[in-house]
C-alpha positions as CSV (number, residue, x, y, z in Angstrom):
1,X,0.0,0.0,0.0
2,X,1.3,3.4,-0.9
3,X,0.1,6.6,0.7
4,X,1.2,10.1,-0.5
5,X,1.1,12.7,2.3
6,X,0.9,16.4,1.4
7,X,0.6,19.2,3.9
8,X,0.1,22.9,4.2
9,X,-1.1,23.8,0.8
10,X,-2.5,27.1,2.0
11,X,-4.7,27.6,-1.1
12,X,-6.3,31.0,-0.9
13,X,-9.1,32.9,-2.8
14,X,-7.6,36.2,-2.0
15,X,-3.8,35.7,-1.9
16,X,-2.5,33.8,-4.9
17,X,1.3,34.2,-3.9
18,X,1.8,30.4,-3.7
19,X,-0.6,29.2,-6.4
20,X,2.2,28.1,-8.7
21,X,3.6,25.7,-6.1
22,X,0.3,24.2,-5.2
23,X,-0.5,23.7,-8.9
24,X,2.9,22.0,-9.5
25,X,2.1,19.6,-6.6
26,X,-1.3,18.9,-7.9
27,X,0.0,18.2,-11.3
28,X,2.6,15.9,-9.8
29,X,-0.1,14.0,-7.8
30,X,-2.1,13.5,-10.9
31,X,0.9,11.5,-12.4
32,X,1.2,9.2,-9.4
33,X,-0.8,6.1,-8.6
34,X,-1.1,5.9,-4.7
35,X,-3.7,3.9,-3.0
36,X,-4.6,7.0,-0.9
37,X,-3.6,10.7,-0.5
38,X,-3.7,12.1,3.0
39,X,-3.5,15.9,3.6
40,X,-2.3,16.8,7.0
41,X,-3.9,20.2,7.4
42,X,-3.8,23.8,6.5
43,X,-5.4,22.9,3.3
44,X,-6.5,26.6,3.3
45,X,-4.6,29.8,3.8
46,X,-7.2,31.2,6.2
47,X,-10.2,29.0,6.1
48,X,-10.8,29.7,9.8
49,X,-11.7,33.2,8.9
50,X,-12.8,33.1,5.2
51,X,-15.1,30.5,4.0
52,X,-14.1,31.2,0.4
53,X,-10.6,29.8,1.3
54,X,-12.2,26.6,2.7
55,X,-14.4,26.2,-0.4
56,X,-11.3,26.6,-2.6
57,X,-9.4,24.0,-0.5
58,X,-12.2,21.5,-1.0
59,X,-12.0,22.0,-4.8
60,X,-8.2,21.4,-4.5
61,X,-8.7,18.1,-2.8
62,X,-11.2,16.9,-5.4
63,X,-10.7,15.2,-8.8
64,X,-7.8,12.8,-8.0
65,X,-8.0,9.2,-9.1
66,X,-7.0,8.1,-5.5
67,X,-9.2,8.8,-2.5
68,X,-8.2,11.9,-0.5
69,X,-8.6,12.1,3.3
70,X,-7.7,15.2,5.2
71,X,-7.3,16.4,8.8
72,X,-7.7,20.1,9.7
73,X,-5.0,22.5,10.7
74,X,-5.0,25.7,12.6
75,X,-5.6,27.8,9.4
76,X,-8.6,25.5,8.6
77,X,-10.6,25.4,11.9
78,X,-8.7,27.6,14.4
79,X,-6.6,26.9,17.4
80,X,-6.8,27.1,21.2
81,X,-8.1,30.4,22.6
82,X,-4.8,30.9,24.4
83,X,-2.8,30.7,21.2
84,X,-5.2,32.3,18.7
85,X,-8.0,34.1,20.6
86,X,-9.5,35.6,17.5
87,X,-9.8,32.2,15.8
88,X,-10.6,29.7,18.6
89,X,-12.0,26.3,17.5
90,X,-15.8,26.5,17.7
91,X,-18.9,24.8,16.4
92,X,-19.2,27.0,13.3
93,X,-15.6,26.3,12.2
94,X,-15.9,22.6,12.7
95,X,-19.2,22.6,10.8
96,X,-17.7,24.4,7.9
97,X,-14.7,22.0,7.7
98,X,-17.1,19.0,7.7
99,X,-19.4,20.6,5.1
100,X,-16.7,21.5,2.7
101,X,-13.8,18.9,3.3
102,X,-15.3,16.0,5.2
103,X,-14.8,14.4,8.7
104,X,-12.3,16.0,10.9
105,X,-11.4,12.5,12.3
106,X,-11.5,9.2,10.5
107,X,-10.5,5.5,10.6
108,X,-9.6,3.4,7.6
109,X,-8.5,-0.3,7.7
110,X,-6.5,-0.9,4.6
111,X,-3.4,-2.8,3.4
112,X,-3.4,-4.7,6.7
113,X,-3.0,-1.4,8.6
114,X,-5.3,0.8,10.6
115,X,-5.1,4.4,9.5
116,X,-6.4,7.0,11.9
117,X,-6.8,10.7,11.2
118,X,-7.0,13.1,14.3
119,X,-8.2,16.6,14.6
120,X,-5.1,17.9,16.5
121,X,-6.7,21.4,16.7
122,X,-9.2,20.1,19.3
123,X,-6.5,19.4,21.9
124,X,-6.5,21.7,25.0
125,X,-9.5,23.7,23.7
126,X,-12.0,22.3,26.2
127,X,-14.5,21.9,23.4
128,X,-16.9,19.0,23.9
129,X,-15.6,17.4,20.7
130,X,-12.1,17.1,22.4
131,X,-13.3,14.6,25.0
132,X,-15.4,12.7,22.4
133,X,-12.3,12.4,20.2
134,X,-10.2,11.0,23.1
135,X,-12.9,8.4,23.7
136,X,-13.1,7.6,20.0
137,X,-9.2,7.3,19.8
138,X,-9.1,4.9,22.7
139,X,-11.6,2.7,20.9
140,X,-9.8,3.0,17.5
141,X,-6.5,2.0,19.0
142,X,-8.0,-1.4,20.1
143,X,-6.7,-3.4,17.3
144,X,-3.9,-5.9,16.7
145,X,-3.1,-4.3,13.3
146,X,-0.2,-1.9,13.0
147,X,-1.5,1.7,13.3
148,X,-0.5,4.9,11.5
149,X,-1.7,8.2,12.8
150,X,-2.1,11.4,10.8
151,X,-2.6,14.8,12.4
152,X,-1.7,18.5,11.8
153,X,0.6,19.4,14.7
154,X,3.4,17.1,15.9
155,X,3.0,15.6,19.3
156,X,6.4,17.1,20.4
157,X,9.5,18.7,19.0
158,X,12.4,16.9,20.7
159,X,11.0,14.8,23.5
160,X,7.5,13.8,24.7
161,X,8.3,15.1,28.3
162,X,9.3,18.5,27.0
163,X,7.4,21.7,28.2
164,X,4.9,23.6,26.1
165,X,6.1,24.7,22.7
166,X,3.2,27.0,22.2
167,X,2.1,27.3,18.6
168,X,4.4,24.6,17.3
169,X,3.2,21.3,18.9
170,X,0.5,19.6,20.9
171,X,0.5,21.0,24.5
172,X,1.8,18.8,27.4
173,X,-1.5,17.9,29.1
174,X,-3.2,16.5,26.0
175,X,0.2,15.1,24.8
176,X,0.6,13.0,27.9
177,X,-2.9,11.7,27.5
178,X,-2.3,10.7,23.9
179,X,1.1,9.1,24.8
180,X,-0.7,7.0,27.4
181,X,-3.1,5.7,24.9
182,X,-0.3,5.0,22.4
183,X,1.6,3.0,24.9
184,X,-0.9,0.2,24.9
185,X,-1.3,0.1,21.1
186,X,0.6,-1.1,18.1
187,X,1.3,2.4,16.7
188,X,4.2,2.4,14.2
189,X,3.9,5.7,12.5
190,X,2.9,9.3,13.4
191,X,2.7,11.7,10.5
192,X,2.2,15.5,10.9
193,X,2.7,18.8,9.0
194,X,2.3,22.4,10.4
195,X,5.9,23.3,10.8
196,X,6.8,23.6,7.1
197,X,9.8,21.4,7.9
198,X,10.8,17.9,6.8
199,X,12.2,15.7,9.6
200,X,12.1,12.0,10.3
201,X,13.0,10.3,13.5
202,X,12.1,7.3,15.8
203,X,11.2,7.5,19.4
204,X,9.9,4.6,21.5
205,X,9.5,2.3,18.5
206,X,7.4,4.8,16.6
207,X,8.5,6.6,13.5
208,X,7.7,10.3,13.5
209,X,7.4,12.1,10.1
210,X,7.1,15.8,9.7
211,X,5.9,16.5,6.2
212,X,7.0,19.8,4.7
213,X,4.7,22.3,3.1
214,X,4.0,22.3,-0.6
215,X,3.5,26.1,-0.7
216,X,6.3,28.0,1.2
217,X,9.0,27.7,3.9
218,X,9.4,29.9,7.0
219,X,12.5,32.0,7.5
220,X,13.4,34.4,10.3
221,X,9.9,34.3,11.6
222,X,10.3,30.7,12.8
223,X,12.7,29.5,15.6
224,X,15.0,26.6,15.0
225,X,13.0,23.3,15.4
226,X,15.4,21.0,13.7
227,X,14.8,19.2,10.4
228,X,15.1,20.7,6.8
229,X,13.2,23.7,5.6
230,X,12.2,22.6,2.2
231,X,9.2,22.1,0.0
232,X,7.8,18.7,-1.0
233,X,5.7,15.7,0.0
234,X,6.1,12.4,1.6
235,X,5.7,8.9,0.2
236,X,4.8,6.1,2.6
237,X,5.1,2.5,1.5
238,X,3.4,0.0,3.8
239,X,4.0,-3.7,4.1
240,X,3.0,-6.2,6.6
241,X,6.5,-5.9,8.2
242,X,6.6,-2.1,8.5
243,X,6.6,1.2,6.6
244,X,9.2,3.1,4.6
245,X,8.9,6.9,4.3
246,X,10.7,9.1,2.0
247,X,10.7,12.7,0.9
248,X,10.1,13.8,-2.7
249,X,10.3,17.2,-4.2
250,X,8.0,17.5,-7.3
251,X,9.2,19.3,-10.4
252,X,8.1,22.9,-10.7
253,X,8.4,24.0,-7.1
254,X,9.9,27.4,-6.3
255,X,11.6,28.1,-3.0
256,X,9.2,30.8,-1.6
257,X,9.2,32.1,1.9
258,X,6.3,33.5,3.9
259,X,8.0,36.6,5.2
260,X,7.7,38.9,2.2
261,X,3.9,38.6,2.2
262,X,3.3,37.6,5.9
263,X,1.7,40.9,7.0
264,X,-0.5,40.9,3.9
265,X,-1.9,37.5,4.5
266,X,-1.9,37.4,8.3
267,X,-1.9,41.0,9.4
268,X,-2.7,40.1,13.1
269,X,0.2,37.7,13.1
270,X,0.3,34.4,15.2
271,X,1.3,33.9,18.8
272,X,4.3,31.6,18.8
273,X,5.4,32.3,22.4
274,X,5.7,28.9,24.1
275,X,5.1,30.4,27.5
276,X,1.6,31.6,26.6
277,X,-0.1,28.2,27.1
278,X,0.7,25.1,29.1
């Protein structure tokens, strides 16, 4: 079974700065023959604020020969109120995602594996759906099949016991709860996006893969988080014995950065201070 993971396309109805890159990736995907395409979030540039971006994101994910499953990112459905008070996850944003893109969490048994998509933007929100998702995840992990998880934010940057990294990863309290659930399951792979960085490492017998963005990389506005700041996608080849993941850079990508247009797209900025939320 082959899965192609793309992330952080940031398609936008109002800001076409990265359209050439997302078009190049779409053209490349149309030449591939995966069993499944998984998008790990920030499909839209600002879908949490502009429904037109979410509608455009939905059109971008349609029309492929392979099925496409997506999980939401912070720019799709919002974040915690502590990190992004003007775009907190709420019922309206979740409903808009589901209406335009599809379920915000999902489970697929395919190729001898259990594939689980999580809405990482619910963690630490206190929204009623957060607890429902934890209960759903506990049940979904009750399988003898090997498991691969897909979510927008990585669980951690360097170590599962690290303190809060604010905007960049899942906060410590929900992270501990997730790690406890994973400890009793056959999880082999955790795939995420969000950081616009490519990185692969193993921890506790689980492979962690950060998929890069297909749209742009971050420069001086982002602290050093390790990994490689480059554009591309991930190919995951699954067998009964395990999974092999490798990076690919489709032809036609231009090495664009967010900084020249950041204040145009996101004039209010984002709060990346890790001390703001625990």
